[in-house]
N, C-alpha and C positions, 0 to 999 in steps of 0.2 A: 270546642264549639264548632258545629258544622256550618257550612256555608248557608244552609237554609234553616238554621236553628230558629225556632219561633213560628215557622209556618206549620199549620195543622190542616191535614187533608182527610176528608171523608171519602172513602173509595168504594163505589158501588160496582166497579167494572169486573168483568169476567174474561175468560179465555186468556189471550196473550197481550193485545195492544195496550189496554188500560193498565193492567197489572204491571207491565214492564215500565210504563211511564211513571207510575207511582213508586216502583222500586227505585228508579233513578232518583226521584225526589227524596225517598227515605234514606238512600245511601248518602245523599248530600246533606242530611241532617233534619229534614222535615219529619214531623210526627204524623205518621199515616195510620189511620184506623180503618181497617177493611170491614165492610158490611156485607155479610153473606147470608145465604139461607141454607141450612143443613139439608133441606129437602130438595134442593135444586142441583142437578148434575152440572158439572163443569168439565168438559172433555179435555181440558189442559191439566188442571190439578188432579183430576181423577185418573190421569193416564199413567200407567206403570213406566218404569219400575218404582217400587217403594223402598224406602230406606229400611234396611234390615232391622227388625226388632221394633219397628214403629208402624203407625198407620198413616204416615206422612209420605207422599210421593216426592220424588226428587224435584219435580216442577213446583210443588207447593212449598217445599223448603227453600227453593230459589226465589220464586216470585213473591213469597211472603216474608222475605228477609227484611229485618229491621222494622217490621210492621206489627201492630196489634190487630186482633180480629174479634168481631162480635157477630152473633147470628140473630137476625130479626126477620120475622114474617111480615113483609112490607104490605101485605093485603089486610093486615089488622090495623084499624084506626089508631090504636095506642102506639104502634110502631112509628106511625107518622108523627105523632106528638113527641116521641123520643128523638126522632131526627131533627125536629124543629128546636129541641133543646140543644142538641149536639152542634148544630150549625152556628150557634152563638159563640162557640169556641173553635170548632173545626170549620173555619169560614172559607175553605177551598173544597169544592166538591167535584169528584170525577165520576162520570157515569157513561155507560156504554150500551144502553138500551136503544131500541128503535125509536124514532121520533114519536112523541105522544105517550109513551109508556109511563114515564115519570109523572106526567100530568095526570094520567088516570089514577095513579097511586096517591095523588095529592102532594107530590114532591117536585112539581115543575118549577122552572126558574122563577117565573113571576110570583108564584105562591111563596117560595122560600126567600126571594128578594124582599118581599114585604115584611118578612120576619127579621132579616138581617141585610140591609142595603149594601153592606161591605162584602157580601158573598161573591166569590168567584166560582162560577159554575161551568165546568168543562164537559161538553157533550161530544163524545167520540163515536162516529158512526161510519158506515160504508160510504154513503152518498151525501151526507150532510142533512141539515134541518129543513132545507127547501129544495124545490125542483121535483120533476115528475118521477124521479127514481128514489126519492127519499125513503120510501117504505120497502124498497126491494132488499131481499136477503142477499148476502154475498160473503165470499171469502177471498183470501189473498189472490188466488188465481183469477177470480172474476174481475177484480179491480185492475190487475195487470193487463188482462185481456182487453177491457173496454178503454183503457187509457191510451192505447196506441203503441205502447212499448213492445208488446209481444209480436206485433205484425212485422217488426224488423229484427226480431231476435230469433236465434236458432239457426238451422241449416235449411237450404233450399230443398234438400232431399227429404227432410223430416218435418219441416215446419217449426213452430214454437217448441222450446225445450223447457221442461220444468227445472227449477232450481230448488234444492232442499233448504230453502230459507224463506222467511216471511218478510218480503220486501215491503209490501203495503202495510202490514201489521206493525212492524218494528221501525223500519227506516222512515216510514211516513207517519203512521198513526201515533206511535209512542213518542217519537221525537217531536212532532208538531204539537202534541198535547203539552209536553214539557215546555216548549218554547212559548206556546200560547198562554199557559198558566203563569209563567214567570214574567211575560210581558204585561199580563193583567195585574200581577202583584206590583210591578213597578208603577203602573198607572194608578193603582189604588194608593200606593205610598204618596203619590203626588196630589191626588184629588180626594181621597177618602171614599171613592166609589168603586164598587165591584162591577162585574159585567159577565155576560154569557160568552163563553169561548166555544165556537162551533168548528169542530175539526172533522173533515171528511177524508177518508183514506183515498178515495177516488180523486178528489181534488189534488191531494198531495203528490200523486203520481204524475200529474200532467207536466210539472217542471222536469221530471225525470226523463222526458223526451229530449231534454237539453239542446245540444247544438243542432241535431237533426230536426227537432221540433221548431227551433227558431228559424232554421233555413226554410222549412216547409211553409211557415207563415209568411215569409218574405217572398218566396218564389212559386209556391204551389206544387213543387216537385216532391213526390212521395219517395222516401228512402226505400232501398231495396234490401231484402234479406241477403246477407253475405255480399253486399254491394257498397257498404260505407266504411269509413275509416275504423270504426270501433266495433263492427259486428261481423268481422271476417272478410271484409272487402280488400284489406291489405295484409301485410305480414303479421300485424297485431292479431294474435290468435293463440289457441292451444295446440300443442303438437305432441303426438304419441312418441314415447321412447321405446327402445328395444325390449325393455322388461315390462311393457304394458302400462307404464306410468305416463304422466302427462307433464309437460313443461309449458309455462305461460311465457309468451314473448311480447313485450310491450315497448319495443325500442322505436318510438315514433320520432323523436328528435334526431337530427343529423349525427350528433356526436355519439349517441347510443347505437344508432344504426351502423355507423362505421365500426364501432367496437364489436358489435355482434357479427358483422360480416367477416371481420378478421378472425374472430374466434372459431367460426365454422369453416374457415378456409375458402371464402368466396369474396375476395377483395374486389372482384369485377362487378359485384352487385352494388357497391357503395354509391356510385354515381346515379344509379337508377332510383334511389331513395326507397323508403319503406313501402311505397305504392308505385312501382314501376309500370310502364305501359304493358309489358308482357307479364302481368302479375300472376296469371295462372301457371305459366311455365316456371317462373321463379319460385312460386310458393310450393309447387309440386316437388321441385328439387330440394328445397329446404325441408319439406316433410320427410323426404328419404334420408337426408343427412341426419336430422334429429333422430330418426328411427334407427340409425346405425349405432347408437350408443345408449347405455342405460341412463336413467335419471341421475344416479349418483355420479356417473362419469361426466355428465354435462354440468352438474353442480361444481365439480372440481375445475372444469375448463373455464366456467364463467366467474369463478370466485375472484373478487376484487377487480373485475374488468369493466364495471359500470355499463352494463348492457340492458338493464331492466328485464332480466329473465329470471323467473322464480319457479320452483317446483310446485306442483299441485299436491298439497300435503293432506294426509288423512288426519282424523281428529287426534289420534295418539301423537303423531308427529307435531301437530300444531299446538295442542293444549297441554301436552305433558313434556315433550322433548325440546320444543323451540326455545332457545335461549333469549330471544327478543321478548317473547311474551312472558317469560319468567321475570325478566328485568322490569317489565312494565306492570307486573302483578295483575295480569288479566285472568289468572286462575287463583282463587283464594280458598282458604279453609274456614268453614263456619260451623259453629256448634249447633247441633240439632236439639231444640228444646225437648225436655221430658225424655231424653234418651240416655241419661247417665253419662254425659260427657262425650257421646259419639260425635265425631266431626265428619263433614262431607265437603268435598271439593265442589266449588261452584264457579260460574262465569262471573268475572268482576265487572265493575263499572268503568267505562272508558275515560271519563273525565278526570283529569289530574289537576288538583288544586294545591298550590305550594303552601298557603297559609292555613288551610283547613282541609287536610287530606281526608279521603273517604274512610269511614270506619264501618267494618263489617261486624256488627254486634252479635246477631243471632239469626238462625234460619227461621223459616215460617212455622208458626204454631198451628195446631189443629183448628179447624173452623170453629169460631165461637168461643175460643178459650178465655178471652178477656171480657166476656159479656157481663158477668157479675161485677167485676171490678169497675167497669165503665158505668154500670147502672148505679152502683154505690156513689161514684163521683158525681153523678147527676142528682143525688139526693134521695134516691129511693131506699126505703128501709128493707131489711131482709125479708120481712113478711110480704111487702109489696112485690119484691123480686120473685119470691116463691109463687105468689098468686099469678104473676105474669107468666111464669114458666108453665104452670098448670094450664093456663089459658091458651098456650101455644104461641105466645108472642116471640119466643126465642127459637122457633123451628126454622 
């Protein structure tokens, strides 16, 4: 029995944030039914590479893991009626359209709430359901830019620096959606009432300003790029090694700083702390010291020394070779449906539960694979299903 066994989720989301949120729910035992349109492109699941011998991309196999999928043309009135039948059973709904789109389709919160008052309806958008920016298009980079985080990130010489990860999408959008949905489930268990969960990726990035943001609100002082404790203003930073690799140094606390200084042969720096008055001079010296050895040599020097220094790993080193991630089962093998037993390695779910561990049942199915099965469960006859298919309901 999974932790979320009994929860049933109807997922209308696309791209990465919503699908990753429902992936976490599915991995923890929720029954997720993905509603898609075969005629609508999705730049995430349509993105190569594809699994050899199949028409399923690696993203589709990953984000569709442990989910079922149906295809509906939501512009058809009969599709709306099908959704109203489904929410009597799948009483948690996840959507990622711009504000007002679901209402125009006849699937807005108030409309569906009238059908099932227990409905939990999660809307994940860039800027939320209210405010002057609510209709604005955006992507991860845009939310990061507006949130204030990028003004203090990067280097003085280059400005903000891109990271090849979706901070707003996953760390904010996906995670806050899961938190919001589960909070609403707890409330519903106590009261019997559902509610609308409004998740904004822009909102969620504001607390990511963390200590510098809190300090600014209290003092009015803007943080400076490469001028603060965590953005390169002190020794806490990345350092290039002799072989062109990089080492992260995070020895903020006195005991870690002391150990680091001893390891690099600079005991005289201990008293000055990780943020000495002559930071530029000390940091330049440390850069040259680190550059004098290869990454592997530094790993051997720091091994077991408690210094908070770690190598910048590539994906092969992190996902395939790292013994810590192997032990934590963060890369798993999942069977690809309709592939005659072919298995694919995927990113695992980070939550570890002792009583009901995560189960990785199967990879993502082709879009709409379970449409007929779901329609039959709703009580439609084979003749009715065929008629709906001819009408384009399942496009």
